[in-house]
C-alpha positions, 0 to 999 in steps of 0.5 A, a space after each residue: 904397607 901392611 894394610 891392603 885396605 889403606 891403598 888409596 882409592 883411585 876414584 876418591 875425589 880430593 876436590 870434594 874434600 878440599 877442606 879436609 885435605 887442607 887441614 890434614 896437609 897443614 899439620 906436619 907434626 902428626 903421625 897417623 896410627 891406623 889399626 885395621 884388618 883386610 878381612 874387616 868390612 868396615 876397614 874395606 869401606 873406610 880405609 881406601 878413602 882415608 889412604 886417598 885423603 892422606 895421599 892428597 894431603 901429601 902426608 909422608 909415608 913415615 908419618 903413617 903407621 898401618 897396624 894389621 890385627 887378626 880377626 880377634 882384634 889382636 895385634 901390636 899396640 892394641 892393649 897399649 892404645 886400647 883399641 876395641 873396634 876397627 878401624 881405629 886411627 890414633 893421631 899423635 903429635 911429635 911428643 907422642 901425645 894423642 891429639 884425636 882418634 877416629 873409631 869405626 862407629 863415627 857417622 862421617 868418613 875418617 878424613 872428614 872426622 879427623 880434619 874436624 877434630 884437628 880444626 877444633 883442637 887448633 881453634 882451642 890452642 889459638 883461643 
């Protein structure tokens, strides 16, 4: 792992977030690209729980890309993915298309926010 902050929070309670975990587990065609920095207070606050959610959802390690940025928010893929704030989590399908993204200013935890977006996207596809 390239981000210490993605180490799953051992006190995170998956049962309290069962719907989010189920949604994350239901899609095996997604890759999670996570930009962050171990020096960043928002990353330290948000990413351990997100790491725990991915672990609870049994998302394979090869489907999680952790990308460390420096304090100037420079790092691999920052320009290509237009990463301005961290943490930023870009979710892509197997064709490399961006499905959704979480950016640090959202008002709910990353796992909950992304699960909601993935549910909405699934409803749109089946409507």
